[in-house]
C-alpha positions as CSV (number, residue, x, y, z in Angstrom):
1,M,-18.7,-1.9,-1.4
2,G,-15.5,-2.4,-0.9
3,K,-13.2,-0.3,1.8
4,L,-10.6,2.2,0.3
5,V,-7.4,0.8,2.2
6,Y,-4.1,2.2,2.3
7,A,-1.0,-0.1,3.7
8,A,2.7,1.3,3.9
9,L,5.7,0.5,6.1
10,T,7.2,3.1,7.8
11,S,10.6,4.1,9.9
12,L,9.4,5.0,13.5
13,D,10.0,8.7,12.1
14,G,6.5,8.3,9.5
15,Y,9.4,7.5,6.2
16,I,8.5,5.1,3.8
17,E,11.7,6.3,1.8
18,D,15.1,7.2,3.5
19,A,16.2,10.9,1.9
20,Q,18.2,8.8,-0.7
21,G,15.4,6.8,-1.7
22,G,15.9,3.4,0.2
23,F,14.1,1.4,2.0
24,D,15.4,-1.8,2.9
25,W,15.4,-1.4,5.9
26,A,11.6,-2.4,5.8
27,A,11.9,-5.6,4.1
28,P,9.5,-7.5,7.0
29,D,10.7,-10.4,8.4
30,E,8.7,-14.4,7.5
31,E,6.4,-13.0,10.6
32,V,5.7,-10.1,9.7
33,H,5.5,-10.5,5.8
34,S,3.0,-12.9,6.8
35,F,0.8,-10.9,8.3
36,A,0.9,-8.4,5.7
37,N,-0.8,-11.2,3.0
38,G,-3.3,-11.4,6.2
39,L,-4.0,-7.7,5.2
40,E,-3.7,-8.6,1.2
41,R,-6.1,-11.0,0.5
42,P,-9.1,-9.5,0.7
43,I,-7.5,-6.8,-2.0
44,G,-9.3,-7.3,-5.1
45,T,-8.0,-3.8,-6.6
46,Y,-4.8,-2.3,-6.3
47,L,-4.3,1.9,-7.3
48,Y,-0.7,2.6,-7.2
49,G,1.1,5.8,-9.0
50,R,3.6,5.1,-11.8
51,R,6.9,4.9,-9.5
52,M,4.7,2.7,-7.0
53,Y,3.7,0.5,-9.2
54,E,7.0,0.3,-11.0
55,T,8.5,-0.7,-7.7
56,M,5.7,-3.5,-7.4
57,V,5.0,-5.4,-11.0
58,A,8.3,-7.0,-10.2
59,W,5.9,-9.4,-8.2
60,E,4.2,-10.1,-12.0
61,T,8.0,-12.5,-13.3
62,M,9.1,-13.1,-9.7
63,E,10.7,-16.5,-9.7
64,T,9.5,-17.6,-6.3
65,A,11.1,-21.6,-5.9
66,G,13.1,-21.8,-3.3
67,E,11.2,-18.2,-1.3
68,P,10.1,-18.5,2.0
69,P,6.4,-19.4,2.1
70,A,5.4,-15.7,3.0
71,V,6.9,-13.9,-0.7
72,K,5.2,-17.5,-2.7
73,E,1.8,-16.1,-1.3
74,Y,2.3,-12.5,-1.5
75,A,3.7,-13.4,-5.2
76,E,0.4,-15.1,-5.8
77,I,-1.9,-12.6,-4.0
78,W,-0.5,-9.3,-6.2
79,R,-1.0,-11.6,-9.7
80,D,-5.1,-12.2,-8.7
81,A,-5.6,-8.6,-7.9
82,D,-6.2,-6.2,-10.7
83,K,-4.4,-2.8,-10.8
84,V,-5.2,0.7,-12.0
85,V,-1.8,3.0,-12.5
86,Y,-2.4,6.3,-12.6
87,S,0.2,7.8,-15.5
88,R,0.7,10.8,-18.3
89,T,4.0,8.6,-19.1
90,L,3.5,5.2,-18.8
91,G,2.4,3.7,-22.0
92,E,1.7,-0.5,-21.8
93,P,1.3,-2.3,-18.2
94,S,3.9,-4.7,-17.4
95,S,1.2,-7.3,-15.8
96,E,-1.7,-8.8,-16.3
97,R,-5.2,-7.2,-15.6
98,T,-3.5,-4.1,-15.5
99,R,-5.2,-0.8,-16.9
100,I,-3.6,2.9,-17.2
101,E,-5.6,5.7,-16.0
102,R,-4.2,9.5,-17.4
103,E,-5.6,11.5,-14.3
104,F,-6.3,10.8,-10.3
105,D,-9.8,11.7,-10.7
106,L,-11.3,10.9,-7.4
107,D,-14.7,10.6,-8.5
108,A,-13.4,7.8,-10.3
109,V,-11.8,6.5,-7.2
110,Q,-15.0,7.1,-5.4
111,A,-17.3,4.9,-8.0
112,I,-14.1,2.2,-7.8
113,K,-14.9,2.5,-4.4
114,H,-18.1,2.2,-4.9
115,S,-18.4,-1.1,-7.7
116,A,-16.1,-3.4,-5.7
117,K,-16.6,-6.4,-4.7
118,S,-13.2,-6.8,-2.5
119,D,-11.3,-4.1,-0.8
120,V,-9.5,-1.2,-2.9
121,A,-5.5,-0.5,-1.8
122,I,-4.4,2.7,-2.5
123,G,-0.5,2.3,-2.7
124,G,2.1,5.7,-2.8
125,A,2.4,8.3,0.0
126,E,1.5,11.1,-2.7
127,L,-1.9,9.1,-4.3
128,A,-2.5,7.8,-0.3
129,G,-2.1,11.4,0.5
130,Q,-4.5,13.0,-1.9
131,A,-7.4,10.1,-1.0
132,I,-6.8,10.9,2.0
133,A,-6.9,14.2,1.9
134,A,-10.5,13.7,0.3
135,G,-11.8,11.7,3.0
136,L,-11.9,8.4,0.7
137,V,-9.6,6.5,2.5
138,D,-11.6,4.4,4.4
139,E,-8.4,2.5,6.8
140,C,-5.1,2.9,7.7
141,H,-2.5,-0.1,8.3
142,L,0.8,1.4,9.1
143,I,3.7,-1.1,10.2
144,L,6.4,1.2,11.8
145,N,9.9,-0.4,12.1
146,P,12.2,-0.5,14.6
147,V,14.2,2.4,12.7
148,I,14.6,6.3,12.5
149,V,15.8,7.0,9.0
150,G,15.9,10.7,9.7
151,G,14.1,12.0,6.3
152,G,12.5,10.8,2.9
153,K,9.1,10.8,2.1
154,P,6.5,10.5,4.5
155,A,3.9,7.9,5.0
156,L,1.1,10.7,5.2
157,P,0.6,13.5,3.9
158,A,1.1,17.3,5.0
159,D,-2.0,19.7,6.1
160,V,-4.1,17.3,6.4
161,M,-6.3,16.6,9.2
162,R,-8.2,13.7,10.1
163,Q,-9.0,11.8,13.4
164,L,-8.7,8.3,13.5
165,E,-10.1,5.2,15.3
166,L,-7.5,3.1,17.0
167,L,-9.5,-0.7,16.0
168,D,-6.4,-2.9,16.3
169,T,-2.1,-3.4,17.3
170,R,0.0,-5.9,17.1
171,T,3.7,-6.4,18.0
172,F,6.3,-8.5,16.0
173,G,9.1,-10.6,17.5
174,N,11.6,-8.4,15.3
175,G,10.2,-4.9,17.2
176,A,7.3,-3.8,14.0
177,V,4.3,-2.9,16.0
178,H,1.5,-3.0,13.1
179,L,-1.4,0.2,13.9
180,H,-5.0,-0.6,12.5
181,Y,-7.5,2.7,12.4
182,R,-10.4,3.7,10.9
183,L,-10.0,7.1,9.2
184,S,-13.2,9.5,10.1
185,A,-14.5,11.7,7.1
């Protein structure tokens, strides 16, 4: 059985996107990107909503020649993983190892988690929020960037109470901080 893991790059005030939908302020430097790759390496399956998938699918065909080693490595990690995209409107996937599901079914997510031979990541704050509210997310990795954006899309769901156990922290040279938590059911 794999763990269901939610990871996000956030602003210090807890947003994954600013009010204009931008997130370029969260672009990781080589140190942070290498560390994030270590978090992603155990992932065998990504669960995405349509918008997150449309953002991430660029990794499928991205030309990595001349890119830093961390970028090349992440492209390989992403391409090698299975992807499940929850969308009522997306026709065909634009990447290998990808299937589309029309409904986000919490029981089906539980089944994926239980049958997984490696960890499962849930991407996108809205989808992750539903899984957190249902008590399905086992661990959460937040990389807080040293920026306040003042509003936008929150990384964590509103109106959900969960106790967290701090498992690890790390500070990076660029001022970012990684927080690793276990979530209680």
